[in-house]
C-alpha positions in Angstrom: 49.5 -162.5 -3.5 49.0 -165.9 -4.9 50.2 -169.5 -4.6 50.5 -169.8 -8.6 52.6 -166.6 -9.0 55.3 -168.3 -6.9 57.7 -170.8 -8.4 57.5 -173.0 -5.0 53.9 -174.2 -5.3 53.1 -177.4 -7.1 49.7 -178.8 -8.0 48.9 -181.8 -7.6 46.1 -184.4 -8.0 43.7 -184.4 -5.0 41.5 -187.5 -6.1 39.3 -188.7 -3.6 39.7 -192.4 -3.4 36.7 -193.0 -2.1 34.5 -190.6 -4.0 34.3 -190.9 -7.9 33.2 -187.3 -8.4 36.1 -186.0 -7.4 39.0 -187.5 -9.5 39.6 -184.3 -11.1 40.3 -182.4 -7.9 43.6 -180.6 -7.4 45.5 -179.3 -4.6 48.3 -177.0 -3.9 51.5 -177.9 -1.9 54.6 -175.3 -1.1 57.8 -177.3 -1.7 59.8 -175.0 0.3 57.4 -176.4 3.5 57.7 -179.9 4.9 54.4 -181.9 5.5 54.6 -182.1 9.3 51.6 -184.5 9.5 52.5 -186.9 6.5 51.4 -190.1 6.3 53.3 -192.0 4.0 51.3 -195.2 4.5 47.9 -192.9 3.6 45.7 -193.7 0.2 44.9 -189.9 0.3 47.4 -187.9 -1.6 47.4 -185.1 0.8 48.0 -186.9 3.7 50.9 -188.8 1.8 52.6 -185.3 0.5 56.1 -184.9 1.6 55.1 -181.0 1.2 52.9 -178.8 3.2 49.5 -178.7 1.7 48.3 -174.9 0.9 44.6 -175.9 -0.6 42.7 -179.0 -1.2 39.8 -179.8 -3.1 40.1 -177.4 -5.9 37.9 -177.7 -9.1 40.0 -176.9 -12.3 37.8 -174.0 -13.1 38.6 -172.0 -9.8 42.2 -172.8 -9.0 43.2 -169.0 -9.2 40.4 -168.2 -6.7 41.1 -170.7 -4.2 45.2 -170.3 -3.8 45.8 -167.3 -1.8 48.6 -167.1 -0.1 48.4 -168.6 3.4 49.7 -166.9 6.3 52.3 -169.1 6.9 53.9 -168.8 3.7 57.9 -168.4 3.7 58.4 -166.5 0.6 56.1 -163.6 1.9 57.6 -163.7 5.0 61.1 -163.0 3.4 60.2 -160.1 1.3 57.8 -158.6 3.8 54.2 -157.2 2.9 50.9 -158.4 3.7 49.3 -161.8 2.7 46.5 -160.9 0.1 
């Protein structure tokens, strides 16, 4: 299973405010899970996200390859089966 196939994923920009070469990076978050490490004052998009992070620092050309479903996925846990 891949997070991109799930309706509960969201792709957000993951630009590094301190590194100009990472302005096009992306991250995937799960909108069913809250970010228990959220820091709303952070300049880092991932740290300030209200949603739990699946993967960060993804380049546009390898989004699918890098977005495998994590072990903590709430959807896979409900429908059963292995996380691949």
